N, C-alpha and C positions, 0 to 999 in steps of 0.2 A: 556175046555182047562185051564191049570194051568198058571196064569199070571207070576208066578216066573220063570217057565220053559221058557216061551216066552222071558222074559227079558234076561235070560241066553243065549238063542240061539241068541238074537240080540246083545249080548255083543261084540263078535269079529267084527261084522259088524260096530257097533258104533265106536269101537276103530279104525277100518280102516278108517272110515270117518274122525275121528279126526286127524289121521295121514296125510290123504290127505289135510285136511284143514291147518295143520301146515306146510306141505310142500309148499302149495301155498303161504302162508304168507312169507316163506323164499325166494321163487322165486321173489316175489314182492319187498322184501327188497334188494335183490341182484340187481334187475333192477333199483332201486332208487339210488344206490351208485354212478353211473356216474353223475346223475343230482346233487346230493349233492356235489360231488367233484368239478364240474364246477362252481356251485354257491359259494363254499368256496373260489375258486380262485378269483372271483370277489371281495369278501369281504376282503380277505387278501391283495389284491392289493390296494384297496382303503384305508385300515387302514395303510399300509406302507407309502403311499403317504402323508397322513395327519401327521403321526408321524415324517417322515423325514422333512416335511416343518416346523413343530413346533420346532423341536430340532436342526435344522441346523442353526448354528450361522453365517455362512460365508456371505450370502448376506446382512444380517442386519448389520454385523460388517463393511462390505465394505461401505455400504451406510452411516452408522454413521461416519466412518472415513472421507469420502468425505465431508459430511456436516460440520463436525467439522473443517476440513481444510479451507473450504470456510468461515465459521464464524470467524476463526482466522485471515484470510487474510483481511476480511472486518473490523474487530475490531482493526487491527494493526495501531497504530497512526503514523502520518507522521513524528513526531519528532524523530523517531528511538528508542523509548523506548523498551527495550528488553522484549520479551514475554517468557512464560514458556510452550511450547507445550508438554513437557513431564510430565506435572502434572498428578498424579495418577487419573485414571478414577473414583475411588470411591469418590474423593473429588470434582468432577465436578457435580454441581447441574443443572438440566435443567431449563431454563427460563420459565416464564409464557407463553410467546408467543409460545415456542416450545411445551409446554404441551397442549395448546389450539389447536395447529395445529395437534397434535397427536390424541386428543380425538374428534376433530371436525367432522371427518367422521363417527363417531359411533353414533351420535345423529340422531334423526329422520330427522331434518332439513338437517344435513350434508349428510345423506344417499340420500335424494332426490336431494340435490344439486349435489352430485357426479354422480347420475344417469342422471341428465339433462346434465351435462358436458360430460359424456361418449356418450350420445345420439347425442349431437352436433358434437363431434369429429367423431363419426361414420358416421354422415351425411356428413361431409366434405370429408370423405374417399369415400363415395359412389359417390359424385360429381366428384371425380377424377378418377373413374373407367375407363371411356372411354379413357382417356388420358394415364392412366397407363397400360391399356391392350395391347397397341400397342408398348410399349417399348421393345427393343430387349432383355433386361435382363429378362423380364417377358415372352416374346414369347418363350424363350428356354424351359420353362416347361409347358406353356399353350398349345402349339401346340401338344406335345406328349399326354397330357391328353385328349384333344379333339379328337385326332385320336383314342386313345384307347377306348374312350366312343362310338365313331361311330362304331367301330368294334364290341363292345359288344352289342350294340343295334341291329346290323344287323345279327350277327352270334352266339352270346353267350347267350343272355338273355333267349330266349325261350327254347333252349335245356337244359340249366342249370336248369330252373324252372321245366321242366318236370321230372327231376330226383328226385325231392323231392315229395314223395308220402306218407310218414309216418305221420299220424295225431299226434301221440305222439311226434315225433321229432319237428313238427311245434309248438306245444303247449309249449314244454320245451324251445325251442330256443326263442320264443316270451317272455316267462316269464323272462328268464335270461337277455335278452336284456333290458327289462324294469327295472329290478333290477340294472343292471350295470349303466344305465343312472341315476337312482335314487341315487345311491352311488356317482356318480360324482357331481350331484347337491347338495347333502347333504354334501359332502366333501368341496365344495366351500363355502357353508354357514357356516360350522364348522370352516374352516380356517379364515373366516371373523370374526366370533364370538370370536375365541381365540385371534386373533390379537387385537381386541378391548379390551378384558378382560385383556390381558397382556401389553397393551399400546405399541404394536409392529406395527408401521405404515406400514412397508414393508410387513409383513404377512397379515395385514388387507387389504392392497391394492391388494395383490395377490388374496385373496378370492373375493374381490369386482370385480376385473377385470375378473375373471373367470365367475362369475355370469353374468356380463354384456356381455361377449362374448357369453355365452350360449343363452342369450336373443336376442342378435343381430343376431346371426346365425339362430336362430329359426324364427325370423321375415323375414329375406331374404328368408329362405327356404319356408316359407308359401307363399310368393309372387310368387316364382318360381313354386310351386305346382299348384297354381291357374292359372298361365300362361300356363303351359304345359298340365295339366289335363290328366295325364297318368293313364291308368288302373292299378289296383293292381293285383299282381300275383294270389292272392287267389280268385279273382272273377271268377265264373264259365264261362268257355269259353274265358278267357282273353288271348289276344295276345300281351299285352303290348303296345297297340295302344295309341298314343298321341292324346289329345283332344277327348278321348273316355269316359270320365266320371270317374275320379279317382284323387288321390293325391299322386301318387307313386314317382314322379320325382321332386326333389331328395329326399334322405332319411333324415328325420329330426333327427333321432337318431344319424346317422353318423355325421351330421353337428354339433349338440350340443356336442357330445363326443369329436370330434377333436378340437372344439373351446376351451373346457376346457383343453385338453391336451396341446394345443399350448401355452396357457397363462402360465400354470405351467412350461412347458419346457423352455420358454423364460425368465421367471422370475428367474429360478434356473438352468442356463445352465451348471454349473460345477458339479451339483449333478446328477450323472448318474442314481442312483436308482430312484430318483424322476422323472427325465426326461423320461427315458425309461419305467418306471412303468406307468406313465400317458398315454404314447402312446400305451402301451400294453393293458391297460384297454379300451382305445378308439377303438383299433383294434378289440378286442373281442366283444364289443357292436355292432360295425358296421357289422362285418362279420356274427353275429348271426341273422341279419335281413334277410339274404338269406335263410337259412334253415327254418326260421319261415314263409316264403312265404309272407313277408310283402313288400319286395322290390326286384327288379332285380339287378344284379351285377352292371350295369351302374348307377343305382340310388345311390348305396352305394358309388361308386367312386366319383361322382360329389358332393354328400353330404359331404364326408370326405374332399374333396378339399375346398369346401365352408367354412367348419368349421375351417380348418387349416389357411386359409387366413384371416378369421375374427379374430381368436384368436391371430394370429401373429401381425396383425395391431393394435389391442387394447392393446396388451402387450407392444408394442414399442412406443405408443403415450400416 
């Protein structure tokens, strides 16, 4: 047999194989577009939040104005000596005490001091939970959430979990939920760092409180996981049984995400882009835990509630 002739006969077949290979590559690229798009949304949302926080002067201006008014009132002499409150801002130099207070929280000692202060404050809040839980103003939203959770556990969780059968969807949702939570933690750390670098105490405190809220919500979430011991949805033969050997209830991703969002939203209530952007990112992270088969819907609801309450409390205290 002539080898050249054999290669010529195999030529069309080889080209056909190449065409099939190129076509399969194109299909995989098309299938990857939705995953890239969903991930891009997470990234864009986090970048917009950080940018808006850094370049939004309104909260810092308001805080500076209030503090300057208080300093003016304290420094006003009793003899009635006239003051000059309209002195140009450029000519006002910060005092050494103000400068030290601004930079104090950025040192290692200051960071640990603030961490201990936030821990004590959160501990005081936990002590008041039994008393606060029975207040009529809190029962208005507590009872509906508890009722919805009960209905989900009894009627929704297992049928909803049985609908998720795609392994690819589970993997993709799990990856992006982790990326979204990482962006939130990274955004909080970045905000804290920028606030320290720019000597911007309000921005620094926002980042620190967001980190503290994520840590506090995660701690309470872990305690509840150990207490309820619910089976994970991905466990073979799982029925979502409580005290069945698992850590599904409540969702830690939901708790941490909404703790971050609540702090940012309460620190910047007038900036709608920041406020709703933070909540949108937290919602995306939380809901993605369901198709990832990491949590049942009731786990996500309680986790989000826990995070919101924790973030709101730390943002206001």
